[in-house]
N, CA, C and O atoms as CSV, one atom per row, in Angstrom:
chain,resi,resn,atom,element,x,y,z
A,1,MET,N,N,-2.471,8.228,0.972
A,1,MET,CA,C,-1.767,9.117,1.879
A,1,MET,C,C,-0.726,9.882,1.086
A,1,MET,O,O,-0.269,9.439,0.032
A,2,SER,N,N,-0.370,11.017,1.605
A,2,SER,CA,C,0.606,11.844,0.904
A,2,SER,C,C,2.015,11.284,1.057
A,2,SER,O,O,2.301,10.516,1.975
A,3,ARG,N,N,2.870,11.678,0.156
A,3,ARG,CA,C,4.270,11.257,0.207
A,3,ARG,C,C,4.917,11.718,1.505
A,3,ARG,O,O,5.739,11.001,2.075
A,4,VAL,N,N,4.557,12.898,1.975
A,4,VAL,CA,C,5.140,13.436,3.207
A,4,VAL,C,C,4.807,12.534,4.395
A,4,VAL,O,O,5.657,12.305,5.256
A,5,VAL,N,N,3.582,12.024,4.446
A,5,VAL,CA,C,3.201,11.111,5.527
A,5,VAL,C,C,4.069,9.860,5.462
A,5,VAL,O,O,4.604,9.426,6.483
A,6,PHE,N,N,4.215,9.274,4.274
A,6,PHE,CA,C,5.058,8.089,4.123
A,6,PHE,C,C,6.506,8.380,4.515
A,6,PHE,O,O,7.143,7.562,5.178
A,7,GLU,N,N,7.025,9.523,4.116
A,7,GLU,CA,C,8.408,9.879,4.452
A,7,GLU,C,C,8.594,10.001,5.960
A,7,GLU,O,O,9.596,9.539,6.506
A,8,CYS,N,N,7.639,10.617,6.623
A,8,CYS,CA,C,7.721,10.777,8.072
A,8,CYS,C,C,7.696,9.416,8.762
A,8,CYS,O,O,8.498,9.159,9.661
A,9,LEU,N,N,6.788,8.554,8.348
A,9,LEU,CA,C,6.704,7.217,8.927
A,9,LEU,C,C,7.983,6.433,8.664
A,9,LEU,O,O,8.500,5.769,9.563
A,10,ALA,N,N,8.492,6.505,7.446
A,10,ALA,CA,C,9.711,5.772,7.088
A,10,ALA,C,C,10.907,6.238,7.901
A,10,ALA,O,O,11.797,5.447,8.212
A,11,ALA,N,N,10.931,7.513,8.244
A,11,ALA,CA,C,12.039,8.066,9.026
A,11,ALA,C,C,11.900,7.763,10.513
A,11,ALA,O,O,12.807,8.052,11.293
A,12,GLY,N,N,10.770,7.182,10.908
A,12,GLY,CA,C,10.567,6.875,12.319
A,12,GLY,C,C,10.335,8.110,13.169
A,12,GLY,O,O,10.638,8.120,14.362
A,13,ARG,N,N,9.800,9.142,12.556
A,13,ARG,CA,C,9.539,10.397,13.264
A,13,ARG,C,C,8.089,10.431,13.728
A,13,ARG,O,O,7.219,9.872,13.060
A,14,PRO,N,N,7.814,11.072,14.853
A,14,PRO,CA,C,6.415,11.189,15.277
A,14,PRO,C,C,5.646,12.043,14.283
A,14,PRO,O,O,6.152,13.054,13.796
A,15,LEU,N,N,4.436,11.637,13.989
A,15,LEU,CA,C,3.636,12.295,12.964
A,15,LEU,C,C,2.409,12.951,13.576
A,15,LEU,O,O,1.673,12.329,14.343
A,16,ILE,N,N,2.199,14.206,13.228
A,16,ILE,CA,C,0.941,14.896,13.502
A,16,ILE,C,C,0.334,15.159,12.138
A,16,ILE,O,O,0.951,15.805,11.291
A,17,ALA,N,N,-0.875,14.660,11.925
A,17,ALA,CA,C,-1.511,14.785,10.611
A,17,ALA,C,C,-2.972,15.173,10.770
A,17,ALA,O,O,-3.597,14.914,11.799
A,18,SER,N,N,-3.495,15.795,9.733
A,18,SER,CA,C,-4.915,16.139,9.708
A,18,SER,C,C,-5.743,14.909,9.372
A,18,SER,O,O,-5.294,14.024,8.643
A,19,ARG,N,N,-6.939,14.865,9.904
A,19,ARG,CA,C,-7.885,13.782,9.597
A,19,ARG,C,C,-8.523,14.050,8.235
A,19,ARG,O,O,-9.669,14.492,8.150
A,20,VAL,N,N,-7.773,13.777,7.184
A,20,VAL,CA,C,-8.269,13.972,5.822
A,20,VAL,C,C,-7.932,12.739,4.993
A,20,VAL,O,O,-7.004,11.997,5.313
A,21,GLY,N,N,-8.696,12.532,3.928
A,21,GLY,CA,C,-8.422,11.416,3.028
A,21,GLY,C,C,-8.429,10.089,3.757
A,21,GLY,O,O,-9.291,9.830,4.598
A,22,VAL,N,N,-7.461,9.253,3.425
A,22,VAL,CA,C,-7.387,7.919,4.022
A,22,VAL,C,C,-6.564,7.885,5.302
A,22,VAL,O,O,-6.431,6.831,5.923
A,23,VAL,N,N,-6.014,9.020,5.702
A,23,VAL,CA,C,-5.156,9.046,6.892
A,23,VAL,C,C,-5.854,8.438,8.110
A,23,VAL,O,O,-5.262,7.577,8.761
A,24,PRO,N,N,-7.091,8.844,8.454
A,24,PRO,CA,C,-7.713,8.254,9.640
A,24,PRO,C,C,-8.052,6.767,9.488
A,24,PRO,O,O,-8.213,6.064,10.486
A,25,GLU,N,N,-8.159,6.294,8.259
A,25,GLU,CA,C,-8.402,4.868,8.039
A,25,GLU,C,C,-7.110,4.065,8.174
A,25,GLU,O,O,-7.137,2.912,8.603
A,26,ALA,N,N,-5.992,4.666,7.812
A,26,ALA,CA,C,-4.718,3.960,7.791
A,26,ALA,C,C,-3.948,4.059,9.100
A,26,ALA,O,O,-3.193,3.150,9.446
A,27,LEU,N,N,-4.130,5.147,9.824
A,27,LEU,CA,C,-3.362,5.384,11.045
A,27,LEU,C,C,-4.302,5.604,12.221
A,27,LEU,O,O,-5.279,6.344,12.116
A,28,GLU,N,N,-4.002,4.961,13.329
A,28,GLU,CA,C,-4.827,5.102,14.527
A,28,GLU,C,C,-4.296,6.251,15.380
A,28,GLU,O,O,-3.112,6.304,15.715
A,29,ASP,N,N,-5.191,7.159,15.719
A,29,ASP,CA,C,-4.827,8.307,16.545
A,29,ASP,C,C,-4.291,7.831,17.891
A,29,ASP,O,O,-4.935,7.048,18.589
A,30,GLY,N,N,-3.114,8.313,18.241
A,30,GLY,CA,C,-2.505,7.948,19.511
A,30,GLY,C,C,-1.677,6.683,19.467
A,30,GLY,O,O,-0.863,6.443,20.358
A,31,ALA,N,N,-1.872,5.870,18.445
A,31,ALA,CA,C,-1.099,4.637,18.320
A,31,ALA,C,C,0.017,4.780,17.299
A,31,ALA,O,O,1.157,4.396,17.560
A,32,HIS,N,N,-0.312,5.340,16.119
A,32,HIS,CA,C,0.673,5.484,15.041
A,32,HIS,C,C,0.996,6.941,14.749
A,32,HIS,O,O,2.037,7.248,14.168
A,33,ALA,N,N,0.108,7.832,15.149
A,33,ALA,CA,C,0.249,9.260,14.858
A,33,ALA,C,C,-0.699,10.023,15.773
A,33,ALA,O,O,-1.535,9.434,16.458
A,34,VAL,N,N,-0.555,11.332,15.771
A,34,VAL,CA,C,-1.536,12.193,16.424
A,34,VAL,C,C,-2.346,12.816,15.298
A,34,VAL,O,O,-1.799,13.506,14.439
A,35,LEU,N,N,-3.647,12.571,15.306
A,35,LEU,CA,C,-4.518,13.085,14.255
A,35,LEU,C,C,-5.329,14.251,14.798
A,35,LEU,O,O,-5.900,14.178,15.886
A,36,VAL,N,N,-5.370,15.321,14.024
A,36,VAL,CA,C,-6.107,16.518,14.429
A,36,VAL,C,C,-7.101,16.876,13.327
A,36,VAL,O,O,-6.888,16.537,12.163
A,37,PRO,N,N,-8.186,17.559,13.692
A,37,PRO,CA,C,-9.138,17.986,12.666
A,37,PRO,C,C,-8.480,18.951,11.680
A,37,PRO,O,O,-7.699,19.815,12.075
A,38,ALA,N,N,-8.798,18.798,10.415
A,38,ALA,CA,C,-8.252,19.692,9.385
A,38,ALA,C,C,-8.682,21.123,9.675
A,38,ALA,O,O,-9.847,21.380,9.978
A,39,GLY,N,N,-7.745,22.040,9.582
A,39,GLY,CA,C,-8.040,23.454,9.761
A,39,GLY,C,C,-8.152,23.906,11.201
A,39,GLY,O,O,-8.441,25.077,11.449
A,40,ASP,N,N,-7.935,23.024,12.154
A,40,ASP,CA,C,-8.062,23.370,13.573
A,40,ASP,C,C,-6.691,23.731,14.139
A,40,ASP,O,O,-5.958,22.865,14.617
A,41,ALA,N,N,-6.356,25.005,14.079
A,41,ALA,CA,C,-5.043,25.477,14.526
A,41,ALA,C,C,-4.829,25.215,16.012
A,41,ALA,O,O,-3.716,24.891,16.427
A,42,ALA,N,N,-5.875,25.352,16.812
A,42,ALA,CA,C,-5.741,25.128,18.254
A,42,ALA,C,C,-5.407,23.664,18.547
A,42,ALA,O,O,-4.570,23.377,19.403
A,43,ALA,N,N,-6.055,22.745,17.842
A,43,ALA,CA,C,-5.771,21.321,18.034
A,43,ALA,C,C,-4.351,20.988,17.585
A,43,ALA,O,O,-3.664,20.196,18.231
A,44,LEU,N,N,-3.913,21.587,16.488
A,44,LEU,CA,C,-2.549,21.374,16.010
A,44,LEU,C,C,-1.541,21.896,17.025
A,44,LEU,O,O,-0.558,21.219,17.329
A,45,ALA,N,N,-1.777,23.095,17.550
A,45,ALA,CA,C,-0.875,23.678,18.547
A,45,ALA,C,C,-0.830,22.817,19.805
A,45,ALA,O,O,0.238,22.613,20.381
A,46,ALA,N,N,-1.981,22.315,20.232
A,46,ALA,CA,C,-2.025,21.465,21.423
A,46,ALA,C,C,-1.256,20.166,21.195
A,46,ALA,O,O,-0.534,19.708,22.080
A,47,ALA,N,N,-1.410,19.574,20.011
A,47,ALA,CA,C,-0.693,18.337,19.695
A,47,ALA,C,C,0.813,18.575,19.662
A,47,ALA,O,O,1.584,17.769,20.184
A,48,LEU,N,N,1.226,19.668,19.056
A,48,LEU,CA,C,2.654,20.008,19.015
A,48,LEU,C,C,3.205,20.214,20.420
A,48,LEU,O,O,4.271,19.698,20.753
A,49,THR,N,N,2.489,20.960,21.235
A,49,THR,CA,C,2.924,21.227,22.608
A,49,THR,C,C,3.029,19.926,23.395
A,49,THR,O,O,3.998,19.705,24.122
A,50,ARG,N,N,2.021,19.068,23.243
A,50,ARG,CA,C,2.016,17.792,23.954
A,50,ARG,C,C,3.223,16.942,23.553
A,50,ARG,O,O,3.899,16.384,24.417
A,51,LEU,N,N,3.494,16.842,22.260
A,51,LEU,CA,C,4.623,16.018,21.819
A,51,LEU,C,C,5.971,16.636,22.172
A,51,LEU,O,O,6.913,15.921,22.513
A,52,LEU,N,N,6.064,17.946,22.091
A,52,LEU,CA,C,7.329,18.595,22.450
A,52,LEU,C,C,7.708,18.318,23.894
A,52,LEU,O,O,8.893,18.254,24.222
A,53,GLY,N,N,6.722,18.152,24.758
A,53,GLY,CA,C,6.992,17.912,26.169
A,53,GLY,C,C,7.061,16.457,26.562
A,53,GLY,O,O,7.213,16.155,27.746
A,54,ASP,N,N,6.955,15.543,25.616
A,54,ASP,CA,C,6.894,14.120,25.951
A,54,ASP,C,C,7.783,13.302,25.015
A,54,ASP,O,O,7.330,12.801,23.985
A,55,ALA,N,N,9.046,13.178,25.391
A,55,ALA,CA,C,10.015,12.449,24.565
A,55,ALA,C,C,9.620,10.986,24.392
A,55,ALA,O,O,9.823,10.412,23.322
A,56,ALA,N,N,9.061,10.382,25.430
A,56,ALA,CA,C,8.666,8.974,25.339
A,56,ALA,C,C,7.555,8.791,24.304
A,56,ALA,O,O,7.574,7.828,23.537
A,57,ALA,N,N,6.602,9.701,24.282
A,57,ALA,CA,C,5.517,9.619,23.293
A,57,ALA,C,C,6.064,9.808,21.887
A,57,ALA,O,O,5.630,9.129,20.956
A,58,ARG,N,N,7.014,10.724,21.724
A,58,ARG,CA,C,7.616,10.924,20.400
A,58,ARG,C,C,8.298,9.645,19.928
A,58,ARG,O,O,8.140,9.236,18.778
A,59,ALA,N,N,9.052,9.022,20.818
A,59,ALA,CA,C,9.759,7.790,20.459
A,59,ALA,C,C,8.775,6.666,20.148
A,59,ALA,O,O,8.955,5.927,19.179
A,60,ARG,N,N,7.734,6.538,20.971
A,60,ARG,CA,C,6.737,5.480,20.777
A,60,ARG,C,C,5.996,5.661,19.458
A,60,ARG,O,O,5.832,4.704,18.702
A,61,LEU,N,N,5.549,6.880,19.180
A,61,LEU,CA,C,4.829,7.142,17.928
A,61,LEU,C,C,5.727,6.926,16.712
A,61,LEU,O,O,5.292,6.371,15.704
A,62,GLY,N,N,6.982,7.368,16.812
A,62,GLY,CA,C,7.911,7.176,15.700
A,62,GLY,C,C,8.133,5.707,15.391
A,62,GLY,O,O,8.115,5.299,14.230
A,63,ALA,N,N,8.344,4.910,16.440
A,63,ALA,CA,C,8.571,3.474,16.246
A,63,ALA,C,C,7.314,2.779,15.726
A,63,ALA,O,O,7.397,1.927,14.841
A,64,ALA,N,N,6.157,3.139,16.270
A,64,ALA,CA,C,4.902,2.512,15.830
A,64,ALA,C,C,4.567,2.898,14.393
A,64,ALA,O,O,4.075,2.072,13.625
A,65,GLY,N,N,4.830,4.136,14.034
A,65,GLY,CA,C,4.582,4.575,12.665
A,65,GLY,C,C,5.453,3.831,11.671
A,65,GLY,O,O,4.981,3.396,10.621
A,66,ARG,N,N,6.728,3.687,12.007
A,66,ARG,CA,C,7.629,2.950,11.114
A,66,ARG,C,C,7.202,1.487,11.004
A,66,ARG,O,O,7.237,0.904,9.921
A,67,ALA,N,N,6.802,0.902,12.123
A,67,ALA,CA,C,6.394,-0.505,12.117
A,67,ALA,C,C,5.164,-0.724,11.234
A,67,ALA,O,O,5.118,-1.689,10.471
A,68,ILE,N,N,4.175,0.156,11.329
A,68,ILE,CA,C,2.972,-0.029,10.504
A,68,ILE,C,C,3.294,0.194,9.030
A,68,ILE,O,O,2.721,-0.465,8.162
A,69,LEU,N,N,4.197,1.108,8.750
A,69,LEU,CA,C,4.611,1.330,7.364
A,69,LEU,C,C,5.263,0.070,6.807
A,69,LEU,O,O,4.947,-0.360,5.698
A,70,GLU,N,N,6.167,-0.517,7.573
A,70,GLU,CA,C,6.855,-1.722,7.116
A,70,GLU,C,C,5.887,-2.891,6.964
A,70,GLU,O,O,6.022,-3.692,6.040
A,71,ARG,N,N,4.921,-2.990,7.858
A,71,ARG,CA,C,3.954,-4.087,7.811
A,71,ARG,C,C,3.005,-3.963,6.628
A,71,ARG,O,O,2.737,-4.948,5.939
A,72,ARG,N,N,2.497,-2.763,6.389
A,72,ARG,CA,C,1.460,-2.584,5.376
A,72,ARG,C,C,1.965,-2.151,4.007
A,72,ARG,O,O,1.348,-2.468,2.991
A,73,TYR,N,N,3.077,-1.435,3.972
A,73,TYR,CA,C,3.473,-0.786,2.720
A,73,TYR,C,C,4.893,-1.099,2.276
A,73,TYR,O,O,5.439,-0.378,1.441
A,74,SER,N,N,5.504,-2.139,2.800
A,74,SER,CA,C,6.860,-2.479,2.372
A,74,SER,C,C,6.839,-2.895,0.908
A,74,SER,O,O,5.792,-3.261,0.375
A,75,GLY,N,N,7.979,-2.840,0.272
A,75,GLY,CA,C,8.077,-3.262,-1.121
A,75,GLY,C,C,7.617,-4.697,-1.303
A,75,GLY,O,O,6.916,-5.011,-2.265
A,76,ALA,N,N,8.009,-5.570,-0.383
A,76,ALA,CA,C,7.611,-6.976,-0.476
A,76,ALA,C,C,6.099,-7.121,-0.344
A,76,ALA,O,O,5.485,-7.903,-1.069
A,77,ARG,N,N,5.504,-6.379,0.568
A,77,ARG,CA,C,4.046,-6.449,0.777
A,77,ARG,C,C,3.305,-5.946,-0.458
A,77,ARG,O,O,2.330,-6.560,-0.891
A,78,LEU,N,N,3.760,-4.844,-1.018
A,78,LEU,CA,C,3.117,-4.304,-2.213
A,78,LEU,C,C,3.287,-5.240,-3.405
A,78,LEU,O,O,2.367,-5.397,-4.207
A,79,ALA,N,N,4.464,-5.865,-3.523
A,79,ALA,CA,C,4.691,-6.821,-4.611
A,79,ALA,C,C,3.770,-8.032,-4.469
A,79,ALA,O,O,3.229,-8.522,-5.460
A,80,GLU,N,N,3.590,-8.516,-3.237
A,80,GLU,CA,C,2.676,-9.638,-3.006
A,80,GLU,C,C,1.249,-9.279,-3.410
A,80,GLU,O,O,0.564,-10.076,-4.052
A,81,ALA,N,N,0.806,-8.093,-3.039
A,81,ALA,CA,C,-0.555,-7.657,-3.374
A,81,ALA,C,C,-0.730,-7.548,-4.883
A,81,ALA,O,O,-1.758,-7.959,-5.421
A,82,LEU,N,N,0.264,-7.000,-5.563
A,82,LEU,CA,C,0.192,-6.860,-7.018
A,82,LEU,C,C,0.191,-8.230,-7.692
A,82,LEU,O,O,-0.577,-8.466,-8.625
A,83,GLU,N,N,1.044,-9.121,-7.226
A,83,GLU,CA,C,1.097,-10.470,-7.785
A,83,GLU,C,C,-0.240,-11.190,-7.588
A,83,GLU,O,O,-0.710,-11.890,-8.485
A,84,SER,N,N,-0.838,-11.018,-6.434
A,84,SER,CA,C,-2.132,-11.640,-6.155
A,84,SER,C,C,-3.217,-11.109,-7.093
A,84,SER,O,O,-4.053,-11.875,-7.573
A,85,ARG,N,N,-3.205,-9.832,-7.349
A,85,ARG,CA,C,-4.192,-9.247,-8.263
A,85,ARG,C,C,-4.006,-9.761,-9.685
A,85,ARG,O,O,-4.976,-10.101,-10.363
A,86,TYR,N,N,-2.753,-9.816,-10.133
A,86,TYR,CA,C,-2.492,-10.346,-11.472
A,86,TYR,C,C,-2.939,-11.801,-11.573
A,86,TYR,O,O,-3.518,-12.206,-12.580
A,87,ALA,N,N,-2.672,-12.580,-10.540
A,87,ALA,CA,C,-3.068,-13.991,-10.555
A,87,ALA,C,C,-4.581,-14.126,-10.687
A,87,ALA,O,O,-5.065,-14.990,-11.418
A,88,ARG,N,N,-5.333,-13.275,-9.980
A,88,ARG,CA,C,-6.800,-13.322,-10.094
A,88,ARG,C,C,-7.251,-12.917,-11.490
A,88,ARG,O,O,-8.175,-13.515,-12.040
A,89,LEU,N,N,-6.615,-11.916,-12.063
A,89,LEU,CA,C,-6.997,-11.453,-13.401
A,89,LEU,C,C,-6.677,-12.477,-14.482
A,89,LEU,O,O,-7.400,-12.589,-15.472
A,90,LEU,N,N,-5.595,-13.221,-14.290
A,90,LEU,CA,C,-5.161,-14.191,-15.293
A,90,LEU,C,C,-5.742,-15.581,-15.077
A,90,LEU,O,O,-5.534,-16.473,-15.899
A,91,ALA,N,N,-6.463,-15.773,-13.990
A,91,ALA,CA,C,-7.040,-17.085,-13.691
A,91,ALA,C,C,-8.102,-17.440,-14.732
A,91,ALA,O,O,-8.801,-16.558,-15.233
A,92,PRO,N,N,-8.223,-18.720,-15.055
A,92,PRO,CA,C,-9.260,-19.147,-16.002
A,92,PRO,C,C,-10.640,-18.689,-15.517
A,92,PRO,O,O,-10.973,-18.819,-14.340
A,93,GLY,N,N,-11.416,-18.163,-16.431
A,93,GLY,CA,C,-12.757,-17.709,-16.097
A,93,GLY,C,C,-12.814,-16.318,-15.498
A,93,GLY,O,O,-13.886,-15.850,-15.113
A,94,ALA,N,N,-11.677,-15.656,-15.415
A,94,ALA,CA,C,-11.668,-14.306,-14.828
A,94,ALA,C,C,-12.208,-13.281,-15.798
A,94,ALA,O,O,-12.273,-12.096,-15.471
């Protein structure tokens, strides 16, 4: 995911993102972000209009985005994953 996506999630802001790269695999549409087809200006405009008119949805998406970021990509989580990989590489017979 791009740095901008991570920054938005970390700030607890509602995210509208294109369905490109790993974004649709990492974030669930409607749960963590609003995902729109890449290059679809009408879908982007509709998503913006919908969020601008729904403060509760903005708050919910912002909180859910931050929560998934903390769960999956926190420094502690990344350190655990890296340590686990090193342990497998250094294990006898690896």
